[in-house]
C-alpha positions in Angstrom: -25.7 -21.4 50.9 -23.4 -23.5 48.7 -24.3 -21.3 45.8 -23.2 -18.3 47.8 -19.8 -19.8 48.5 -19.3 -20.7 44.9 -20.2 -17.1 43.9 -17.7 -15.7 46.4 -15.1 -18.1 45.2 -15.7 -17.1 41.5 -15.5 -13.4 42.4 -12.3 -14.0 44.3 -10.7 -15.8 41.4 -11.8 -13.1 38.9 -10.3 -10.3 41.1 -7.1 -12.4 41.6 -6.7 -12.8 37.9 -7.3 -9.1 37.2 -4.7 -8.3 39.9 -2.2 -10.7 38.5 -2.6 -9.2 35.0 -2.2 -5.7 36.3 1.0 -6.7 38.2 2.4 -8.4 35.1 1.7 -5.3 33.0 3.4 -3.0 35.6 6.4 -5.4 35.8 6.9 -5.2 32.1 7.3 -1.5 32.4 4.0 -0.3 31.0 1.1 1.7 32.4 -2.2 -0.1 32.6 -3.9 2.7 30.8 -1.4 2.6 28.0 -2.0 -1.2 27.6 -5.7 -0.7 27.5 -5.3 2.0 24.9 -3.1 -0.4 23.0 -5.8 -3.1 23.0 -8.3 -0.6 21.7 -5.9 0.8 19.1 -5.4 -2.6 17.5 -8.9 -2.3 16.1 -8.2 1.2 14.8 -4.9 -0.1 13.2 -6.9 -2.7 11.4 -9.3 0.0 10.1 -6.4 2.2 9.0 -4.7 -0.7 7.3 -7.8 -1.3 5.1 -8.1 2.4 4.5 -4.4 2.7 3.6 -4.9 0.3 0.7 -7.1 2.9 -0.9 -4.5 5.6 -0.7 -4.9 6.7 -4.4 -8.6 7.1 -4.0 -8.6 9.2 -0.9 -10.0 12.8 -1.0 -8.1 15.6 0.7 -10.5 15.5 3.7 -10.0 11.7 4.1 -6.2 12.2 3.9 -6.3 14.7 6.8 -8.5 12.3 8.9 -6.1 9.4 8.0 -3.1 11.5 9.1 -4.7 12.4 12.5 -5.8 8.9 13.2 -2.4 7.4 12.2 -0.6 9.9 14.5 -2.8 8.7 17.4 -2.0 5.1 16.6 1.7 5.8 16.4 1.8 7.5 19.7 0.0 4.6 21.4 2.2 2.0 19.8 5.4 3.8 20.8 4.5 3.3 24.5 4.3 -0.5 24.1 7.3 -2.8 23.7 7.6 -4.0 20.2 7.7 -7.7 21.2 4.1 -7.4 22.3 2.8 -6.1 18.9 5.1 -7.9 16.5 2.2 -9.8 15.0 0.7 -6.4 14.0 4.0 -5.1 12.5 3.1 -5.6 8.8 -0.1 -3.6 9.2 1.7 -1.0 11.2 4.4 -0.7 8.5 1.8 -0.4 5.7 0.0 2.4 7.6 3.3 4.1 8.3 4.3 3.9 4.6 0.9 5.4 3.5 1.3 8.1 6.2 4.7 9.0 4.9 3.5 9.2 1.3 0.6 11.4 2.2 2.8 13.7 4.2 5.3 14.0 1.3 2.5 14.7 -1.2 1.0 17.4 1.1 4.4 18.9 1.7 5.1 19.0 -2.1 1.7 20.6 -2.8 2.3 23.2 -0.1 5.6 24.2 -1.6 4.4 24.5 -5.2 
């Protein structure tokens, strides 16, 4: 019987913590779905950051994939206040710089 009470108490605390987190996210002006997408996008940003260091070695197909994935990341990060992801800013800036370089090169190749 005591174990059942402890289990109920743990479930109550877990639900209360999740509720508190959701309320804090909403009070900061974000949607919960956007915040979850942001958490998942941080891993993608790390992958793109590593990939962006190989900019000179990318094939055309890899560049197209990089552009599409970077655009997804940028749209997710725009929805989140910058103070939350300031630790990731250097990676974001590197990916953005590589994105701009690829776009300029593709634009120049299309106009030749």
